[in-house]
C-alpha positions as CSV (number, residue, x, y, z in Angstrom):
1,M,-20.4,11.4,-104.7
2,T,-18.7,12.4,-108.1
3,R,-15.5,13.6,-109.5
4,L,-15.7,16.8,-111.1
5,R,-12.3,18.5,-112.9
6,Q,-11.7,22.2,-112.1
7,P,-13.0,23.7,-114.6
8,E,-16.7,21.8,-113.0
9,R,-15.6,23.1,-109.6
10,L,-15.2,26.3,-110.7
11,V,-18.5,26.9,-111.8
12,L,-20.0,25.0,-108.6
13,D,-17.7,27.4,-106.5
14,T,-18.6,30.8,-108.3
15,L,-22.6,29.3,-107.4
16,V,-21.1,29.1,-104.0
17,D,-19.5,33.0,-103.7
18,A,-22.6,34.4,-105.5
19,G,-24.7,33.1,-102.7
20,V,-27.1,30.7,-105.2
21,A,-25.6,27.6,-103.0
22,R,-24.3,26.9,-99.6
23,S,-22.2,24.2,-100.3
24,R,-21.0,22.8,-103.5
25,S,-23.0,19.8,-102.5
26,D,-26.3,22.3,-103.2
27,A,-25.1,24.2,-106.0
28,L,-24.5,20.5,-108.3
29,A,-28.5,19.9,-106.7
30,W,-29.3,23.5,-107.7
31,A,-27.9,22.7,-111.2
32,V,-29.3,19.4,-111.6
33,R,-32.6,20.6,-111.1
34,L,-32.1,23.3,-113.6
35,V,-30.8,21.2,-116.2
36,G,-34.0,18.6,-115.6
37,Q,-36.5,21.5,-115.8
38,H,-35.2,22.9,-119.1
39,A,-34.5,19.3,-120.6
40,D,-37.8,17.6,-119.4
41,S,-39.4,16.8,-122.6
42,W,-36.0,15.2,-123.8
43,L,-35.6,13.3,-120.5
44,G,-39.2,11.7,-121.4
45,E,-38.0,11.0,-124.7
46,L,-34.5,9.1,-123.9
47,R,-36.6,7.5,-120.6
48,E,-39.6,6.2,-123.3
49,A,-36.5,5.1,-125.8
50,M,-34.9,3.4,-123.1
51,S,-38.3,1.3,-122.0
52,K,-38.3,0.8,-125.9
53,V,-35.2,-0.8,-125.9
54,D,-35.5,-3.0,-122.8
55,D,-39.1,-4.8,-124.4
56,L,-36.7,-5.2,-127.5
57,R,-34.3,-7.2,-125.5
58,S,-36.7,-8.9,-123.7
59,K,-38.2,-10.3,-126.9
60,G,-34.9,-11.0,-128.3
61,P,-33.6,-14.9,-128.1
62,D,-32.2,-16.3,-125.0
63,L,-28.7,-16.6,-125.2
64,A,-27.9,-18.3,-121.8
């Protein structure tokens, strides 16, 4: 479930109206897949950076 503003809903409605997707939900899934395909290397770098942050946190001082 997500909350979208009017401009984002219009994008989804355009995809539905054009027959690219059957519903807003399908349109959103299509858009997420498309972003994932085109941003795959960036997402990989982001995941790697997040992993490094987690490693650093685990090596930090115990504040508990």
